[in-house]
C-alpha positions as CSV (number, residue, x, y, z in Angstrom):
1,M,-24.9,26.9,-9.7
2,G,-21.3,27.0,-10.8
3,K,-18.8,24.1,-10.9
4,F,-17.1,23.3,-7.7
5,I,-13.4,23.5,-7.7
6,Y,-11.5,22.1,-5.0
7,K,-8.2,24.3,-4.3
8,Y,-6.2,21.4,-3.0
9,D,-7.0,19.1,-5.7
10,S,-3.4,18.9,-6.9
11,V,-2.2,18.1,-3.7
12,K,-4.9,15.4,-3.2
13,K,-3.8,13.8,-6.5
14,V,-0.2,13.6,-5.2
15,K,-1.2,12.1,-2.1
16,D,-3.2,9.5,-4.1
17,M,-0.3,8.8,-6.3
18,L,2.0,8.4,-3.2
19,E,-0.3,6.0,-1.7
20,K,-0.5,3.8,-4.8
21,K,3.2,3.9,-5.1
22,V,3.4,2.5,-1.5
23,Q,0.8,-0.2,-2.1
24,K,2.6,-1.2,-5.3
25,E,5.9,-1.5,-3.1
26,L,4.0,-3.6,-0.4
27,A,2.7,-6.0,-2.9
28,Y,6.3,-6.4,-4.4
29,I,7.7,-7.0,-0.9
30,N,4.9,-9.5,-0.3
31,E,5.6,-11.2,-3.7
32,E,9.4,-11.4,-2.6
33,I,8.6,-12.8,0.8
34,E,6.6,-15.6,-0.9
35,N,9.4,-16.3,-3.4
36,R,11.8,-16.5,-0.5
37,I,9.5,-18.8,1.6
38,I,9.2,-21.1,-1.5
39,E,13.0,-21.2,-2.0
40,Y,13.3,-22.0,2.0
41,E,10.9,-24.9,1.7
42,K,13.0,-26.3,-1.5
43,L,16.2,-26.0,0.3
44,I,14.6,-27.8,3.5
45,V,13.3,-30.6,1.2
46,E,16.9,-30.9,-0.5
47,L,18.4,-31.0,2.8
48,E,16.2,-33.9,3.9
49,I,16.9,-35.9,0.7
50,S,20.6,-35.3,1.3
51,F,20.3,-36.8,4.7
52,F,18.8,-40.0,3.4
53,N,21.5,-40.0,0.6
54,I,24.2,-40.0,3.3
55,L,22.6,-42.7,5.2
56,S,22.3,-44.9,2.1
57,N,25.9,-44.4,0.8
58,K,28.8,-46.6,2.2
59,K,31.7,-44.9,0.5
60,V,33.5,-42.3,2.5
61,S,34.4,-39.9,-0.4
62,E,30.6,-39.7,-1.2
63,M,29.6,-39.2,2.4
64,K,32.1,-36.4,2.6
65,S,31.0,-34.7,-0.6
66,L,27.3,-35.1,0.6
67,E,28.3,-33.6,4.0
68,D,29.9,-30.6,2.4
69,Y,26.7,-30.3,0.1
70,R,24.5,-30.3,3.3
71,K,26.8,-27.6,4.9
72,S,26.3,-25.4,1.8
73,L,22.5,-26.0,1.9
74,V,22.5,-25.0,5.6
75,K,24.2,-21.7,4.7
76,R,21.8,-21.0,2.1
77,I,19.0,-21.8,4.2
78,E,20.2,-19.4,6.9
79,S,20.8,-16.7,4.1
80,V,17.2,-17.2,3.0
81,Q,16.0,-16.9,6.5
82,S,17.9,-13.7,7.0
83,K,16.5,-12.3,3.7
84,I,13.0,-13.3,4.7
85,K,13.6,-11.4,8.1
86,L,14.8,-8.3,6.4
87,L,11.9,-8.3,4.1
88,E,9.6,-8.7,7.0
89,I,11.1,-5.7,8.6
90,R,10.8,-3.7,5.2
91,K,7.2,-4.9,5.0
92,E,6.4,-3.7,8.5
93,N,8.0,-0.2,7.6
94,T,6.1,-0.1,4.3
95,L,2.8,-0.8,6.1
96,N,3.3,2.0,8.7
97,D,4.2,4.2,5.6
98,L,1.0,3.1,3.8
99,I,-1.0,3.8,6.9
100,E,0.4,7.2,7.2
101,K,-0.4,8.0,3.7
102,S,-3.9,6.6,4.0
103,K,-4.4,9.0,7.0
104,E,-3.2,11.9,5.0
105,K,-5.4,11.0,2.2
106,K,-8.4,10.8,4.5
107,I,-7.7,14.2,5.9
108,F,-7.7,15.8,2.4
109,D,-10.9,13.8,1.6
110,T,-12.8,15.3,4.7
111,L,-11.3,18.7,4.0
112,E,-12.7,18.4,0.4
113,E,-16.0,17.4,1.8
114,A,-16.1,20.5,4.2
115,H,-15.1,22.7,1.3
116,F,-17.8,21.3,-0.8
117,E,-20.4,21.9,1.9
118,N,-19.3,25.6,2.3
119,Y,-19.5,25.8,-1.6
120,Q,-23.1,24.6,-1.4
121,D,-24.1,26.8,1.4
122,E,-22.7,29.9,-0.4
123,E,-24.5,28.7,-3.7
124,N,-27.6,28.4,-1.8
125,T,-27.2,31.8,-0.1
126,K,-26.7,33.4,-3.5
127,E,-29.7,31.7,-4.9
128,K,-31.8,32.7,-2.1
129,N,-30.7,36.4,-2.6
130,I,-31.4,36.1,-6.3
131,L,-34.8,34.8,-5.6
132,N,-35.5,37.5,-2.9
133,E,-34.5,40.1,-5.5
134,I,-37.0,38.9,-8.1
135,A,-39.6,38.6,-5.5
136,I,-39.0,42.3,-4.4
137,Q,-39.1,43.5,-8.1
138,K,-42.2,41.6,-8.8
139,F,-43.9,42.9,-5.6
140,I,-42.8,46.4,-6.8
141,K,-44.1,46.0,-10.2
142,E,-47.6,44.5,-8.8
143,K,-47.8,47.9,-6.5
144,I,-47.1,50.3,-9.5
């Protein structure tokens, strides 16, 4: 029995490579989302602390500077929230792309299985023909 050679093996390898690339991209996006969420939570804590600082201060100038700081924190929080939303959209698109790549890979896997089954059938048929030929030659030698 000869070695099975899948004629679309190079295409399958490319599909595998593309799927792994999309998986890495998805992992990167998830990591970015986690980092932004941590940043968001830190900013919220800073905002709460600044609120208590405003209540404890009696000087108008300090309250004014703390209020300006709070406004900048609010803007940074909104910025982080928008980044998180964009990353979530990007994550959704990447997930859809990964699903598509996985389906393509699955198609090539099933195609390879079908080709392998055909290959095995052909090899079995060849083997049977060889065995039949040997049996016929042996039968003819016994008659002579």
